[in-house]
C-alpha positions in Angstrom: 116.3 97.2 118.6 114.9 99.5 121.2 114.6 98.9 124.9 112.0 100.5 127.1 113.1 103.4 129.3 110.5 104.4 131.9 110.0 107.5 134.0 107.4 106.8 136.6 106.0 110.2 137.6 103.6 109.9 140.4 101.7 112.8 141.9 98.4 114.2 143.1 97.1 117.6 142.4 99.6 120.1 141.0 99.1 122.5 143.9 100.4 119.8 146.2 103.4 119.0 144.0 104.5 122.4 143.0 108.3 122.4 142.9 108.5 118.6 142.5 106.8 118.1 139.1 109.4 120.2 137.2 111.8 117.3 137.4 111.0 113.6 137.5 114.3 112.4 138.9 113.9 114.3 142.3 110.4 112.9 142.7 111.6 109.3 142.0 114.5 109.8 144.5 112.0 110.8 147.2 109.7 107.9 146.3 112.5 105.3 146.7 114.4 107.0 149.6 114.3 103.7 151.4 117.0 102.3 149.0 120.4 102.0 150.6 122.5 102.6 147.5 122.3 105.4 144.9 124.2 106.7 141.9 126.1 109.9 142.9 127.8 110.9 139.7 128.5 109.9 136.1 131.4 111.4 134.2 133.3 110.6 131.0 136.9 111.2 130.0 139.6 110.1 127.6 142.6 108.3 129.2 145.5 106.9 127.1 143.4 107.2 123.9 140.4 105.3 125.3 137.0 106.6 126.3 136.3 105.9 130.0 133.0 106.3 131.8 133.1 106.5 135.7 129.9 105.8 137.6 130.2 106.7 141.3 127.8 105.0 143.8 127.2 105.7 147.5 128.1 102.1 148.4 130.3 99.6 146.6 128.4 97.4 144.2 128.4 93.6 144.9 128.8 92.7 141.2 129.2 94.2 137.7 125.7 95.2 136.6 124.3 93.4 133.6 123.9 95.3 130.3 123.6 95.2 126.6 124.6 97.2 123.5 122.4 98.6 120.7 123.7 99.1 117.2 121.1 101.6 115.9 120.9 104.0 117.7 124.4 103.4 119.2 123.9 102.9 122.9 125.1 101.0 126.0 122.5 100.2 128.7 123.3 99.0 132.2 120.7 97.9 134.9 121.4 98.6 138.6 119.0 96.6 140.8 118.3 98.2 144.2 120.0 101.5 143.2 118.2 104.8 142.9 119.2 108.0 141.0 120.9 110.3 143.4 122.4 112.7 140.8 119.3 115.0 140.8 118.6 114.9 137.1 118.1 112.3 134.4 119.9 113.7 131.4 123.7 114.4 131.4 125.7 115.9 128.6 129.3 114.5 128.3 130.6 115.2 124.8 133.9 113.3 125.1 135.1 111.4 122.0 132.6 108.8 121.1 130.4 109.6 124.1 127.6 112.0 123.5 125.4 111.9 126.6 123.9 109.7 129.3 120.4 109.1 130.7 119.8 107.9 134.3 116.3 106.6 134.6 114.7 104.9 137.6 111.9 102.4 137.1 110.5 100.5 140.1 113.3 99.0 142.2 116.1 99.5 139.7 117.9 102.2 137.8 118.9 102.0 134.2 121.9 104.0 132.8 121.9 104.6 129.1 125.1 105.8 127.4 124.4 107.5 124.1 127.3 107.0 121.6 128.1 108.4 118.2 129.1 105.0 116.8 128.4 101.5 118.0 131.1 100.2 120.3 131.8 97.3 122.7 132.9 97.9 126.3 134.6 96.4 129.3 133.4 96.9 132.8 135.2 96.5 136.2 134.6 97.6 139.8 137.1 99.8 141.7 135.7 100.4 145.1 132.6 102.6 144.8 133.4 103.3 141.1 132.3 101.3 138.1 134.6 101.8 135.2 133.4 101.4 131.6 136.2 101.3 129.0 135.0 101.5 125.4 136.5 99.7 122.3 138.2 96.9 124.4 141.2 99.0 125.7 144.1 97.1 127.2 143.8 99.0 130.4 140.8 96.9 131.3 141.8 93.6 129.6 141.3 91.7 132.8 137.6 92.7 133.0 135.0 90.6 131.2 133.2 92.0 128.2 129.5 92.5 129.1 127.4 92.5 126.1 124.5 90.6 124.6 124.7 89.2 121.1 121.7 89.9 118.9 119.6 87.0 117.9 120.1 85.6 114.4 117.7 86.6 111.6 117.0 82.9 110.9 118.5 80.0 112.8 120.3 77.3 110.8 118.7 73.9 110.3 121.4 72.3 108.2 123.4 69.4 109.6 126.1 69.8 106.9 127.4 72.9 105.1 125.5 73.7 101.8 126.7 75.8 98.9 125.0 79.0 97.9 123.7 79.0 94.3 123.8 82.6 93.2 124.3 86.2 94.4 122.7 89.1 92.4 122.2 92.8 92.9 119.2 94.7 91.5 117.8 98.2 91.7 114.4 98.4 93.5 111.7 100.9 93.9 112.7 104.3 95.1 116.4 103.9 94.2 116.7 101.1 96.8 119.4 98.4 96.4 118.4 94.8 96.6 120.8 92.0 97.2 119.2 88.7 96.1 120.8 85.4 97.3 119.7 82.0 96.1 120.2 79.6 99.0 120.7 75.9 98.9 117.5 75.2 100.8 115.1 76.9 103.2 116.9 75.6 106.2 119.9 78.0 105.8 120.5 80.2 108.8 121.1 83.9 108.3 122.6 86.5 110.8 122.4 90.2 110.1 124.2 92.9 112.1 125.6 96.4 111.6 129.4 96.8 111.9 130.4 100.4 111.9 129.1 101.9 108.7 128.8 98.5 107.0 126.2 95.8 107.1 127.4 92.2 107.7 125.3 89.2 106.7 126.4 85.7 107.7 125.0 82.6 106.1 125.5 79.9 108.7 126.8 76.5 107.7 127.3 77.3 104.1 130.0 77.3 101.5 130.8 79.7 98.6 131.6 78.4 95.1 134.7 79.9 93.5 132.6 81.7 90.9 130.8 83.7 93.6 133.9 84.8 95.5 134.0 88.3 94.1 133.4 92.0 94.8 130.4 93.6 93.2 130.9 97.3 92.5 127.3 98.6 92.2 128.0 102.3 92.4 126.5 102.9 88.9 123.1 101.6 90.0 122.4 104.9 91.8 121.4 103.2 95.1 122.8 103.8 98.7 124.9 100.5 98.2 128.5 101.0 97.0 129.8 97.5 97.0 129.0 93.9 98.0 131.9 91.7 99.0 131.4 87.9 99.6 133.9 85.6 101.2 134.2 82.3 103.0 134.9 82.6 106.8 135.1 79.2 108.5 131.9 77.3 108.1 129.9 80.3 107.1 129.7 82.7 104.1 130.1 86.4 105.1 128.7 89.2 102.9 129.9 92.7 103.6 127.6 95.4 102.3 128.9 99.0 102.2 126.3 101.7 101.9 126.7 105.4 102.0 124.8 108.3 103.4 121.8 107.9 105.7 120.2 104.5 105.1 117.9 101.8 106.6 117.5 98.2 105.7 115.0 95.4 105.7 115.4 91.7 105.0 113.1 88.8 104.2 113.4 85.2 103.1 111.0 83.4 100.8 111.6 79.7 100.4 115.2 79.4 98.9 115.6 83.2 98.2 117.0 85.7 100.7 116.5 89.4 99.9 118.3 92.3 101.7 116.9 95.7 100.7 118.8 98.9 101.6 117.1 102.2 101.0 117.8 105.8 101.7 116.5 107.1 105.0 114.1 110.0 104.4 114.4 112.5 107.1 111.4 114.7 108.0 112.6 117.8 109.8 109.1 118.4 111.2 108.9 115.0 113.0 110.2 114.5 116.5 111.6 111.0 115.7 112.4 109.6 112.3 110.8 106.5 110.9 107.2 105.4 110.6 104.9 105.9 113.6 106.3 106.8 117.0 109.8 105.7 117.8 110.6 107.7 121.0 111.8 106.2 124.2 109.0 104.9 126.3 107.9 106.6 129.5 105.1 106.5 132.0 103.2 109.5 133.2 100.6 109.6 136.1 99.3 113.1 137.0 96.1 114.6 138.2 95.2 118.2 137.3 98.8 119.2 136.4 99.4 122.4 134.4 100.1 121.9 130.7 103.2 124.2 130.9 104.7 122.2 133.7 103.9 118.8 132.0 105.7 120.1 128.8 108.7 121.0 130.9 108.8 117.4 132.3 108.8 116.0 128.8 111.5 118.5 127.7 113.8 117.3 130.6 113.3 113.7 129.5 113.9 114.2 125.8 116.6 116.8 126.1 114.7 119.0 123.6 114.5 122.8 124.0 110.9 123.8 124.4 109.5 127.3 123.8 105.9 127.7 125.1 103.6 130.5 124.0 102.0 132.7 126.7 98.6 131.7 125.5 99.2 128.1 126.5 97.3 127.4 129.7 95.0 125.0 131.5 95.5 121.7 133.3 95.3 118.1 132.3 94.9 114.7 134.1 96.5 111.7 132.4 97.9 108.3 133.1 100.2 106.9 130.4 102.2 103.7 130.8 105.0 102.6 128.5 104.1 105.1 125.8 106.7 106.6 123.4 107.4 110.1 124.4 106.6 111.6 121.0 103.2 109.9 121.1 102.6 111.2 124.6 103.4 114.7 123.5 101.1 114.4 120.5 98.3 113.2 122.8 98.7 116.2 125.1 98.8 118.7 122.2 95.7 117.3 120.6 93.8 117.2 124.0 94.5 120.9 124.5 94.2 122.1 120.8 97.9 123.0 120.6 100.2 122.9 117.6 104.0 122.4 117.4 106.7 123.6 115.0 110.2 122.1 115.1 113.4 124.0 114.2 116.5 121.9 114.9 116.3 120.8 118.5 113.9 123.6 119.5 110.1 123.0 119.8 107.7 125.9 119.6 104.3 125.1 121.1 101.3 127.4 120.8 97.6 127.2 120.0 96.9 126.1 116.4 95.2 129.4 115.5 98.2 131.3 116.7 100.5 129.2 114.6 98.4 129.5 111.5 98.2 133.3 112.0 101.9 133.5 112.4 102.6 131.5 109.3 100.1 133.5 107.2 101.8 136.7 108.4 105.2 135.3 107.3 104.0 134.4 103.9 102.4 137.8 103.3 105.6 139.5 104.4 107.6 137.3 102.1 105.3 138.0 99.1 105.5 141.7 99.7 109.3 141.6 99.9 109.3 139.6 96.6 107.2 142.2 94.8 109.8 144.9 95.7 112.9 142.8 95.3 115.4 143.8 92.6 115.2 141.7 89.4 118.3 139.9 88.1 119.1 138.3 84.8 121.0 135.0 84.5 122.0 133.0 81.5 121.8 129.2 81.3 123.6 127.1 78.7 121.6 124.1 77.5 123.7 121.0 76.8 121.1 118.3 75.8 117.7 119.9 75.8 116.4 122.6 73.5 116.3 126.1 75.0 112.8 126.7 73.5 111.4 123.6 75.2 112.8 124.5 78.6 111.6 128.1 78.2 108.0 126.8 77.7 108.2 124.6 80.7 109.4 127.2 83.2 107.2 129.9 81.9 104.1 127.8 81.9 103.5 127.9 78.1 104.3 124.2 77.7 103.6 123.0 81.2 100.9 120.7 82.4 97.6 122.2 83.5 96.7 122.4 87.1 93.4 122.0 88.9 92.3 125.5 87.9 93.1 125.0 84.2 96.2 127.3 84.2 99.6 125.9 83.2 102.3 125.4 85.8 104.6 128.4 86.1 108.0 128.4 87.9 108.7 132.2 87.4 107.1 134.9 89.5 104.6 137.4 88.1 107.4 139.8 87.3 109.7 137.1 85.8 110.4 136.5 82.1 112.4 134.1 80.0 114.1 134.4 76.5 115.3 131.3 74.5 118.1 131.9 72.0 118.1 129.0 69.5 121.4 129.9 67.7 123.5 129.2 70.8 120.9 127.2 72.6 121.0 129.4 75.7 118.2 130.5 78.1 118.1 134.0 79.7 115.9 134.3 82.7 115.0 137.5 84.5 113.5 137.2 88.0 114.1 137.6 91.7 117.2 135.7 93.1 115.0 133.1 94.9 113.2 132.2 91.7 116.5 132.1 89.8 117.7 129.5 92.2 114.6 127.4 91.6 115.1 127.7 87.9 118.7 126.6 88.2 117.7 123.5 90.2 114.9 122.6 87.6 117.3 123.0 84.6 119.8 120.7 86.4 117.2 118.0 86.4 115.8 118.6 82.9 119.0 119.2 80.9 120.4 115.7 81.2 121.3 113.2 78.4 118.5 110.9 77.4 119.3 107.3 77.8 119.3 105.3 74.5 118.1 101.8 73.7 119.2 99.4 71.0 116.3 97.2 69.9 117.0 94.1 67.8 114.3 91.9 66.4 114.6 88.4 64.9 111.9 87.0 62.6 112.4 83.3 61.9 110.4 81.6 59.2 110.8 77.8 58.9 109.2 75.7 56.1 109.2 71.9 56.0 107.7 70.1 53.0 107.3 66.5 52.1 105.5 64.9 49.0 105.1 61.4 47.7 103.4 60.3 44.4 102.9 56.9 42.9 101.2 56.0 39.6 100.8 53.2 37.0 100.3 53.2 33.2 99.1 49.9 31.8 98.3 49.0 28.1 98.2 46.3 25.5 97.7 45.7 21.7 97.3 42.9 19.2 98.7 43.5 15.7 97.7 40.2 14.2 95.8 40.4 10.8 94.3 38.0 8.2 96.0 37.4 4.7 94.2 35.2 2.2 92.5 33.5 5.0 95.8 32.6 6.5 96.7 33.8 9.9 100.1 35.1 10.9 100.7 37.3 8.0 100.4 41.0 8.0 98.0 42.6 5.5 97.9 46.1 4.3 95.5 48.5 5.8 94.4 49.1 9.4 93.4 45.6 10.1 94.4 45.2 13.8 93.0 44.9 17.4 94.0 47.4 20.1 93.0 47.8 23.7 93.2 51.3 25.0 92.2 54.8 24.2 95.4 56.2 22.7 96.6 55.2 19.2 100.1 55.9 18.0 101.3 54.4 14.7 104.9 54.1 13.7 105.5 53.1 10.0 108.4 50.8 9.0 109.3 49.3 5.6 110.6 45.7 5.3 112.9 44.5 2.6 110.9 41.4 1.7 107.6 43.1 1.3 106.2 46.4 0.4 103.5 46.0 2.9 103.5 48.4 5.8 103.8 47.2 9.4 102.2 49.6 11.9 103.3 49.4 15.6 100.6 50.5 18.1 101.4 52.0 21.6 98.3 52.1 23.6 97.3 52.3 27.3 94.0 51.2 28.8 95.1 52.4 32.3 96.9 55.8 32.3 97.3 57.1 36.0 101.0 58.2 36.1 102.7 59.9 39.0 102.5 63.7 39.2 105.5 65.9 39.7 105.9 67.4 43.2 107.9 70.4 44.1 108.7 71.2 40.5 110.5 67.8 39.8 109.6 65.3 37.2 108.8 61.8 38.5 111.0 58.8 37.8 109.5 55.9 35.7 110.1 52.2 35.4 108.6 50.5 32.3 108.3 46.8 31.3 107.1 45.7 27.9 106.0 42.1 27.2 105.6 40.8 23.7 105.3 37.5 21.9 107.9 35.9 19.6 106.1 37.0 16.5 106.2 40.6 17.8 102.6 41.0 17.2 101.3 41.1 20.7 102.4 43.9 23.2 101.7 44.4 27.0 103.2 47.6 28.4 103.5 48.3 32.2 105.0 51.6 33.4 105.3 52.5 37.1 106.3 56.1 38.0 107.0 57.4 41.5 108.4 60.5 43.1 109.3 61.4 46.7 110.3 65.1 47.4 111.5 66.5 50.8 112.4 70.1 51.2 113.3 72.3 54.2 113.9 76.1 54.3 114.6 78.8 56.9 114.5 82.6 56.5 115.9 84.8 59.3 115.3 88.5 59.2 117.0 90.7 61.9 116.2 94.4 61.8 117.8 96.6 64.6 117.5 100.2 65.4 118.8 102.6 68.1 116.5 105.3 69.6 116.3 107.5 72.6 114.1 106.8 75.6 110.3 107.3 74.8 111.1 108.3 71.2 109.5 106.3 68.3 111.9 104.7 65.8 111.2 103.2 62.4 113.4 101.1 60.1 112.1 99.3 56.9 113.4 97.6 53.8 111.4 96.2 50.9 110.0 96.6 47.4 107.1 98.6 45.9 105.1 96.7 43.3 103.1 98.7 40.7 99.6 98.0 39.7 97.0 99.8 37.6 94.0 101.5 39.0 91.0 103.3 37.4 90.6 107.1 38.0 87.3 109.0 38.2 87.8 110.2 34.6 88.0 106.6 33.3 91.7 106.7 32.6 94.2 104.3 34.3 96.8 105.2 36.8 99.8 103.4 38.3 99.8 102.9 42.1 102.3 101.0 44.2 102.0 98.5 47.0 104.8 97.9 49.5 106.2 94.5 50.6 108.5 95.5 53.4 110.4 94.3 56.4 109.6 96.9 59.0 110.4 97.5 62.7 108.6 100.3 64.5 109.2 100.6 68.2 108.9 103.0 71.1 111.0 102.2 74.2 110.5 103.3 77.8 113.1 102.7 80.5 111.6 102.0 83.9 113.3 103.3 87.1 114.4 99.8 88.0 116.2 99.4 84.6 113.7 97.3 82.7 112.4 98.4 79.3 108.8 98.7 78.1 108.4 98.3 74.3 105.5 99.3 72.1 106.4 97.1 69.1 105.0 97.0 65.5 106.7 94.5 63.2 105.9 93.6 59.6 107.4 90.9 57.3 105.7 91.1 53.9 106.6 89.3 50.7 105.4 89.1 47.1 102.6 86.7 46.6 100.7 85.4 43.5 100.1 87.5 40.4 96.3 87.9 39.9 94.3 89.6 37.2 93.9 92.6 39.5 97.6 92.8 40.3 100.2 91.4 42.6 99.1 89.9 45.9 101.1 90.6 49.1 101.7 88.0 51.7 101.7 89.7 55.1 103.0 88.7 58.5 102.3 91.3 61.2 102.6 91.6 65.0 101.8 94.6 67.2 102.0 94.4 71.0 103.4 96.0 74.2 105.8 94.0 76.3 108.0 94.5 79.4 111.6 93.1 79.0 114.6 93.3 81.3 117.6 95.0 80.0 119.5 92.7 77.7 116.8 90.0 77.9 115.1 88.2 74.9 111.4 87.4 74.7 109.2 85.8 72.1 106.5 88.3 71.3 104.6 86.2 68.8 104.5 83.0 66.8 102.3 81.3 64.1 102.4 77.5 63.4 100.5 76.0 60.4 100.4 72.4 59.2 98.8 71.3 56.0 98.5 67.6 55.0 96.8 66.3 51.8 96.3 62.8 50.4 94.8 62.3 46.9 93.8 58.9 45.3 92.8 58.6 41.6 91.7 55.1 40.5 89.7 53.2 38.0 86.3 52.3 39.4 85.9 48.7 40.5 89.4 47.7 39.4 91.1 50.1 41.8 89.2 48.5 44.7 90.6 45.0 44.0 93.1 43.7 46.6 96.8 43.9 45.6 96.0 44.0 41.9 94.0 47.2 42.5 97.3 49.1 42.9 97.8 48.8 39.2 94.7 50.9 38.6 95.5 53.7 41.2 97.4 56.9 41.5 98.3 58.1 45.0 99.6 61.6 45.8 100.4 62.5 49.5 101.9 65.9 50.6 102.7 67.5 54.0 103.8 71.1 54.7 104.6 72.7 58.0 105.3 76.5 58.4 106.3 78.2 61.6 106.9 81.9 62.3 108.6 83.2 65.5 109.3 86.8 66.4 112.1 87.5 69.0 113.0 90.9 70.4 115.9 92.0 72.5 116.3 95.6 74.0 119.6 96.8 75.4 120.2 100.1 77.3 123.4 101.6 75.9 125.7 104.3 77.2 127.6 107.0 75.2 130.8 104.9 75.5 129.1 101.8 74.1 127.8 103.9 71.2 131.3 105.2 70.4 132.7 101.7 70.2 129.9 100.7 67.8 
């Protein structure tokens, strides 16, 4: 949150304003000389352990001026209506405790006093005659005075009538080593308030409750982000989340439907920029000049920004400009571009000169540095490699194994006089070069010689087989053994004098006591469509034989049926551990021999593999996910043919992105086979009901399913030792 600070600098030609344009405050004091009251002095001190700011005015104030506080940057701003700046300058250095400096800026008919603090703080204000006292941190000495501050607006107002429970709180690592706190809200009407409290960031979820399982402290130091911990607790009718970052950081937050995301990232400082952050972030000012000298205008900006400005003698000319409510760093950039000037920043000192002069100066410095480097004494330093091979590092820093640049030459860290020796027995590296290059080599080795993260990859190959078969058949036959003896019926005669219906003939001979004649029993079938075995099982049969009292007429009926149901499941689970971006292979199986013909006509024995194989190359992404290049085989022995043994193969090859510890299905095959066979006697098999005696039905169903699961896990050295 930044408030606008204005400096209205009004003037005509520079010749008429010489002596007044060097300082904006004196010009404003003359412009508003009709005002009856003015600020005479502003001082800071420490009394009884509390920081006190005293603002003296020419006349007593009628009321405590209104004001507000800013968290980042830490500031206190007070507005004095009808009061001018009578101090004579706009920037004041205080340097007492938490108080850094103060700015007294007049804009229109009011004056704003900005107190720059080292850390955010509240204050109490009270009037004592012509003096306004500001006591920081709520000291008891001013307990009777009201606290004058403005509460920041909530990030999202609450629309819930009743408290709702949060669903989940998670922490993730984002792009560029940023930390992301992801909160699943009960609904999109949940109000959120974000504020900075000291070095911490406080997030309040309005009218919400926190389940017991989420009341915990998350120690997220190992994620490598600016966030150290996240503590969530219930405070009244709201849930308070305390996020503790470290170092220089900045945050952003957004809410999408029921999900709230708070992202904290490291603040990247650019020493060449006047103000940090994207774009222009300086305090706003207004400039209105005609034909003012550039050197004098730069001095006015220097007084406003409290920067030290060194201007080259070659800077000259005049400029006419009118800028209103423009950040001061943008105004300075506009002036420099208009006059063809350049700027170089060193700490809080700005050097301004023509661009050609700056380029010539930098070229001279580089040439001088190169000449000194060519004459500098060489040094030799040894580096012990812990994880990497010394020969690989030697090739990278010398350019032998580096990547090619735009000109085709390999990248080289060493200077033209530098050399490197790799000693493989002790895995040491000896580098000879100038001290500045040795320092660069040491920094590079510190980034290259690190332990490679390892990944455990586990695959599961599940094969399911479901079979069902049903077969129903009938065998029907009859015979008549009656013969003729001496013209008399009912007596058996010798010889094959009989009537049989059917195609099969089986004679069983038996001898009676009363006669020497032979009685032949005939088993015959005129319908023979029995059930067929399914799944390697013999069918069950039920037979009925009808015959007359004389035992000379036979009618045989046999019904056979079989129903087979089978289920099977095969689970194969290969697993392997490998380093990041290193291919790993594990396989198990059998090699089957078969004969082949050679060019000479002789036969030779060759082998075919039927293996379970897992081949994978993992890559760990910066946010912790894992990219896998997977090749999985599940082969088995098939049928034996005249040419040799057939191999049944199941193969999947793909690339997939999986989160650490997650499981994903990378492939699957589902097959279903259904068959129904009917064998029947023509015409008789088509008869209603009775036709079933002249039929054979065989029905089978088979379902096969193949699923391939894969689970990668990033493991540490401690986890490997426990395994």
